[in-house]
C-alpha positions in Angstrom: 109.4 102.8 63.7 113.0 103.1 62.8 113.8 106.7 61.9 110.4 108.1 62.7 109.2 109.5 66.0 105.5 109.2 65.3 103.5 107.3 62.7 100.0 107.7 61.5 98.6 104.5 63.0 100.0 105.0 66.5 96.9 105.0 68.7 98.5 106.3 71.9 99.8 109.4 70.1 96.5 110.0 68.4 94.7 109.9 71.8 97.1 112.5 73.2 96.6 115.1 70.5 95.8 115.6 66.9 97.0 118.3 64.5 94.3 119.9 62.5 94.7 120.7 58.8 95.4 124.4 59.5 98.2 123.5 61.9 96.4 124.1 65.2 96.7 121.6 68.0 93.4 120.4 69.5 92.8 118.3 72.5 95.8 119.7 74.3 95.7 121.4 77.7 98.2 124.1 78.6 99.6 127.2 77.0 102.0 127.1 74.1 104.4 130.0 74.1 106.3 130.9 70.9 110.1 130.9 70.9 111.9 134.0 71.8 114.0 135.2 68.9 117.7 135.1 69.3 120.2 138.0 68.8 123.1 136.6 66.8 124.7 139.4 65.0 127.4 141.6 66.4 125.6 144.9 65.4 122.5 143.8 67.3 124.5 143.2 70.5 126.4 146.5 70.1 123.1 148.4 69.7 121.8 147.0 72.9 125.0 147.7 74.7 125.3 151.3 73.7 121.6 152.4 73.6 120.0 150.2 76.2 119.7 150.3 80.0 121.8 148.0 82.1 122.1 146.7 85.6 125.1 144.9 87.1 124.2 142.1 89.5 126.6 139.6 91.3 125.5 136.8 89.1 125.0 138.4 85.7 124.6 141.7 83.8 121.3 142.6 82.1 121.0 144.9 79.2 117.6 145.9 77.9 116.4 148.0 75.0 113.1 148.5 73.2 113.1 146.9 69.8 109.8 148.0 68.3 108.8 144.5 67.4 106.0 142.3 68.7 108.4 139.8 70.3 111.3 139.7 72.6 114.8 138.9 71.5 117.5 137.3 73.7 121.3 137.3 73.5 123.6 135.5 75.9 127.3 136.3 76.3 129.9 134.4 78.1 133.6 135.3 78.0 136.7 133.2 78.5 137.2 134.8 81.9 134.4 132.6 83.2 136.2 129.3 82.5 136.7 126.7 79.9 134.1 125.7 77.3 132.2 123.3 79.6 131.8 126.0 82.2 130.8 128.6 79.6 128.2 126.3 78.1 126.8 125.5 81.5 126.4 129.2 82.2 124.6 129.7 78.9 122.3 126.7 79.6 121.4 128.0 83.1 120.7 131.5 81.8 118.6 130.2 78.9 116.5 127.9 81.2 115.9 130.7 83.7 114.9 133.2 80.9 112.4 130.7 79.3 110.7 130.5 82.7 110.5 134.2 83.0 109.6 135.0 79.4 105.9 134.7 79.8 105.8 137.4 82.5 108.0 139.9 80.6 106.7 142.9 78.6 106.8 142.3 74.8 109.0 144.4 72.5 112.4 144.3 74.1 115.9 143.1 73.3 117.7 141.5 76.3 121.4 140.7 76.5 122.4 138.7 79.5 126.1 138.6 80.3 127.3 135.7 82.4 129.7 136.4 85.3 132.0 134.1 87.3 129.3 132.9 89.7 126.7 132.1 87.0 127.8 128.6 86.2 127.8 127.7 89.9 124.2 128.8 90.6 121.0 127.0 89.8 118.5 128.2 87.3 115.8 128.9 89.9 118.1 131.5 91.6 119.1 133.0 88.2 115.4 133.2 87.4 114.7 135.3 90.6 117.7 137.6 89.7 116.5 138.1 86.2 113.0 139.0 87.4 114.3 141.5 90.0 116.8 143.0 87.6 114.2 143.6 84.8 111.8 145.0 87.3 114.4 147.6 88.4 115.2 148.4 84.7 111.5 149.0 83.9 111.2 151.5 86.8 114.2 153.5 86.0 
């Protein structure tokens, strides 16, 4: 099995699930959610900043804008004010984990930009998840 994760004759893997010819998974329980697209161009971020709604919270800033697509897109921003690279990466990881938990309950067709603040890297993703849910709920109302 060197270099391969799963081989055709592996009986344990075959019992867990099988992939049909058309690419569908069968025999699996649970819900499979597609990936949220990522905002990665400067003009996409600027569009959300200037045209979208925003809410400033102690842990992060949320920007939201309708995108007219059948999917949500996410952008995460951390500045050098937060700390060194390890701190910024932790902040991004925590935000991404919280957003993936919330993603199934969000309305479809929006761009979200989440800007980390100083406290973001110190908090756990469960707390950030609650903050994101409340912030987006407020943005939807107003």
